[in-house]
C-alpha distance (Angstrom), angle and dihedral (degrees) to the residues before:
residue distance angle dihedral
M1 . . .
I2 3.81 . .
F3 3.78 121.5 .
M4 3.79 112.2 -157.3
G5 3.78 129.9 169.5
Y6 3.81 94.1 23.7
N7 3.81 126.8 128.8
Y8 3.78 102.9 -131.9
N9 3.81 94.5 177.8
T10 3.82 90.5 69.0
S11 3.80 94.7 47.9
P12 3.84 115.5 107.4
V13 3.81 90.5 -163.5
P14 3.82 112.4 105.0
W15 3.78 125.6 -129.0
Y16 3.77 135.9 -134.3
Y17 3.79 128.6 -152.5
V18 3.80 137.6 -177.5
Y19 3.80 119.5 -117.0
Q20 3.82 121.1 175.7
D21 3.81 91.5 -16.8
I22 3.82 92.1 -52.2
I23 3.80 125.3 112.2
K24 3.81 110.5 -128.2
G25 3.77 125.2 -164.1
P26 2.91 169.6 -26.1
V27 3.81 90.4 -117.3
T28 3.79 136.1 157.7
I29 3.80 126.0 -127.5
G30 3.80 90.3 -100.2
Q31 3.79 91.5 51.6
M32 3.79 91.1 49.5
Q33 3.80 89.1 51.7
K34 3.79 87.9 54.0
D35 3.80 92.3 47.0
Y36 3.79 88.1 54.0
N37 3.81 100.3 42.4
I38 3.82 98.6 38.7
Y39 3.81 108.4 21.2
R40 3.83 96.4 28.8
E41 3.78 90.7 -141.5
L42 3.81 98.2 139.2
Q43 3.80 128.3 73.4
P44 3.82 131.6 170.6
N45 3.82 88.3 -97.1
T46 3.81 94.5 49.8
M47 3.80 110.3 126.0
V48 3.82 112.1 -122.6
W49 3.80 134.9 -176.4
T50 3.79 138.7 -177.6
E51 3.77 135.8 171.2
G52 3.80 110.4 -67.3
M53 3.81 95.8 35.1
A54 3.78 115.9 113.5
E55 3.80 92.5 -149.4
W56 3.80 143.8 -6.4
A57 3.81 116.7 -68.9
P58 3.83 135.0 -171.4
L59 3.79 113.4 -95.2
S60 3.81 89.4 -124.1
S61 3.81 91.5 60.7
T62 3.81 92.5 62.0
E63 3.78 133.7 61.8
L64 3.78 86.3 -119.1
I65 3.80 87.8 87.4
H66 3.83 89.7 69.5
H67 3.81 89.9 56.0
I68 3.81 93.7 47.1
M69 3.80 110.5 34.2
F70 3.80 101.8 20.1
A71 3.79 99.9 37.4
T72 3.81 119.0 125.0
N73 3.80 119.8 -105.2
H74 3.80 89.3 -108.0
N75 3.79 91.2 56.6
N76 3.79 91.6 44.6
Q77 3.79 91.8 55.0
A78 3.77 92.5 48.2
G79 3.77 93.4 79.9
Y80 3.81 97.3 41.9
G81 3.77 98.2 83.5
G82 3.79 121.3 106.2
S83 3.79 128.7 12.1
Y84 3.75 119.5 -40.5
Q85 3.77 129.1 -171.6
N86 3.79 118.4 -157.1
N87 3.80 98.2 -135.7
T88 3.77 124.4 -157.3
Y89 3.76 128.3 -168.5
S90 3.77 125.5 -166.3
N91 3.79 116.8 -131.7
S92 3.79 88.3 -113.4
I93 3.83 94.5 55.6
N94 3.80 122.4 92.9
T95 3.79 102.3 -122.0
S96 3.81 91.4 -166.2
Q97 3.81 86.4 84.1
A98 3.82 88.7 68.3
Y99 3.80 97.8 42.2
E100 3.79 127.7 26.4
G101 3.79 94.5 -149.1
A102 3.79 129.1 80.7
V103 3.80 117.0 -32.9
P104 3.83 116.8 -126.5
P105 3.81 117.4 -117.0
M106 3.79 109.0 -94.0
Q107 3.81 92.0 -143.7
Y108 3.78 118.9 73.0
S109 3.78 134.1 166.5
M110 3.80 114.8 -122.9
Q111 3.78 121.8 -153.5
K112 3.79 112.6 -100.7
A113 3.81 113.5 -101.7
N114 3.80 119.6 -133.7
N115 3.82 114.9 -114.4
T116 3.81 95.5 -161.5
Y117 3.80 95.1 110.9
M118 3.80 91.7 51.8
W119 3.79 91.6 54.2
L120 3.80 90.7 46.5
I121 3.81 88.1 56.2
V122 3.81 89.2 51.5
A123 3.82 90.2 51.4
I124 3.82 91.5 49.0
C125 3.80 90.1 49.5
G126 3.81 91.5 53.5
L127 3.78 93.8 45.1
A128 3.81 92.2 48.0
S129 3.81 91.1 50.2
L130 3.80 92.0 52.0
L131 3.81 92.6 46.2
R132 3.79 92.3 50.6
L133 3.79 91.7 51.0
S134 3.80 93.3 45.0
V135 3.82 94.1 55.9
R136 3.80 96.5 39.9
G137 3.79 111.6 119.8
S138 3.79 94.6 17.2
A139 3.80 126.4 115.0
G140 3.81 111.4 -76.8
A141 3.80 91.6 10.4
D142 3.82 94.2 144.8
G143 3.80 93.4 57.7
T144 3.79 92.5 44.3
I145 3.80 92.7 49.3
L146 3.81 90.3 49.0
F147 3.80 89.8 52.2
I148 3.81 90.8 49.3
N149 3.82 92.0 50.0
V150 3.81 94.2 47.7
T151 3.81 91.5 47.4
A152 3.81 91.8 48.8
V153 3.82 92.7 49.9
G154 3.80 90.2 47.9
L155 3.80 91.1 52.4
Y156 3.82 90.2 46.6
A157 3.82 89.1 55.1
L158 3.81 91.9 47.0
F159 3.79 95.4 50.3
C160 3.81 93.1 42.5
A161 3.82 88.5 53.8
L162 3.81 91.0 49.0
D163 3.80 89.7 46.8
K164 3.80 90.3 51.6
N165 3.82 89.0 55.5
E166 3.81 89.1 49.3
L167 3.81 90.7 53.3
K168 3.80 90.9 48.9
R169 3.80 90.4 49.2
T170 3.79 91.6 54.6
G171 3.82 93.3 43.9
H172 3.79 98.4 -110.4
R173 3.77 127.6 141.2
T174 3.81 112.0 -95.7
T175 3.80 133.3 -140.7
P176 3.83 124.2 -131.3
I177 3.80 109.3 -89.5
W178 3.83 94.2 -126.6
W179 3.82 88.4 74.1
F180 3.81 86.3 84.3
L181 3.82 84.6 84.8
I182 3.81 86.8 68.8
V183 3.79 99.5 35.5
P184 3.85 98.5 177.4
V185 3.82 90.6 53.7
Y186 3.82 90.8 50.3
M187 3.81 89.7 49.7
F188 3.81 95.3 48.6
I189 3.83 92.5 46.8
R190 3.80 90.1 48.1
A191 3.80 92.8 49.8
Y192 3.81 91.2 47.8
R193 3.81 93.4 51.1
L194 3.81 92.4 46.1
R195 3.81 91.0 45.3
Q196 3.79 90.9 -122.6
F197 3.77 131.9 142.2
P198 3.86 103.5 -104.4
S199 3.80 94.2 -123.6
Y200 3.80 94.2 142.9
A201 3.83 91.0 50.0
I202 3.80 92.0 50.9
V203 3.80 92.6 47.0
F204 3.81 89.4 48.5
L205 3.81 91.1 55.8
I206 3.80 91.5 45.9
T207 3.80 90.6 48.8
S208 3.81 92.3 47.7
F209 3.79 97.0 51.6
V210 3.78 114.1 10.8
V211 3.82 97.7 45.6
G212 3.79 91.8 48.8
F213 3.79 91.9 46.9
F214 3.80 95.1 50.3
F215 3.80 93.4 43.0
G216 3.81 90.0 52.1
F217 3.80 91.4 45.7
I218 3.81 93.0 50.6
S219 3.82 91.8 46.3
A220 3.81 91.3 52.1
F221 3.80 90.9 46.5
V222 3.82 92.2 52.1
K223 3.80 92.4 48.1
A224 3.81 91.0 49.7
F225 3.80 92.8 55.4
């Protein structure tokens, strides 16, 4: 539901928004401005809800975005006075205990996250495995293999960082970046939180072990005959 032509700053009704799969609120417009400018918890795709809305809607689809992201510094500072507690509410908690008005719907539709970076990691894994096997036994193989491993880990870190930004952009809960050291674990946790089938994690494991095994087996077979 899209609310256009409405002055949100004069509304006494609080708002709720979803951050990392957690419903946060009730909050005022000034508090949401603070959550955006200081905590960086709101994005154009953040799902928001207030009393009178039939369902959750992206922040960008409402005029509220002009009062949160495009407000002047004077307006932003207007809601900063006094104490403010950044409240969070789990999806399983009855938020009516915190606010005696309408209760936000506990089901919301998150924007679909792009899996491109995960598949790029899978491709790098396969390429690195083939390169390591191709240089094995050659002069200076140890140094070359070390270079391949360091480059692969660096690319894993880069794409995991980019993927973390993608998850933030779509409003999903993120995983600590150091999980790139255990890529399959990062992938399985990501798939679980996004409610996806972990196809990229499974292919990564297959690429890591099965491809290397068969390539080595075929190479040994060719050399034997």
